[in-house]
N, C-alpha and C positions, 0 to 999 in steps of 0.2 A: 483579720483578714490581711492578705498581701496586697501591697500596692499593685495598681493596673499595669504599671510599667514592668514589674517582675513577672507578672502572669503573662503578659504579651512576649517577652523575651524568652520565656519557657514554652512558647506554642510548639506543638508538634509539627506544624507546617514549616517546610525549610524555606528558607529565603530565596529569593530569584537569583542571587548571585550563586548559591550553591545547588541550585536546580537545574540551571542550564548546562553546566558542565557534566552533570550526572546524565541528563538527556542525551547529550552529544556522545558520551563514552556507550551508553546503551544502544544508541543507533549504529555506532561503529562495530558493535557485536552482533546485532540482530539485523539482517539484512531483508527477511520476509516482510514485514511491515513496509518497508521502502518499495519493494519489487511490487506489492499489491497496489500501494498508492499510484506508482507509476502506470502500471497497467491499467487503472481507474481513469487516470489523466489522458493516456492514449486512447482509451475508450471514448472519450469525450470528442474525439476527431473521428474515430471510427463509425460510431452510432448515427451520426447524420449522414454519413455516406451510404450506409446500410438503409436507413430510412428513405434516402433520395432513390436509391438503385431499385427498390420495390416498388415504387410508384404509389406509395402511400397506403399500400395493402397491409402494412403491419403497422401496429401502433408504436409510439415512441419507446415504450417498455420493452415491447418485443424486439424493437431494433436495438435497443440497448443490451439486452440479453443476448441476442445474436451475435451482436459484435464482441461481447465478452466471451462467449462460447468460442468464437473463432479465435480470439487471443489466447485462450487457454489451450485449444486444440494446436495452435501453431508452436506455442512454448513448450507443450509436452512432447510433440513430434521433434523439435530440435534437440531437447534433452535425451530422449531416447535414441536419437542418431548418434549422438555422442556416447552414450552409455555402449551402444552396440559396437562402435568402430574404436573407442578408446577406453576399453574397460578398466585398465590399469590406474586411471586417475579417479575412479570411483570405488 
């Protein structure tokens, strides 16, 4: 049998020192997860406003969904506005 130290050093799990730069480089290439995270964080501000504005007619889940739907609609309309008026960028 191999000593425990050799088994541990040959582990397929990368060390933290090599994992952090890999995550950093992947984050720099893929922006969609970051945008989704920021939208969800922004929805933490929007959902209580929607919940308060409806006079508690909606549940918290419905207010969360309505706030997220509003954010998606707004971002899609901004994207389509730029696609229509500056098509050479896309």
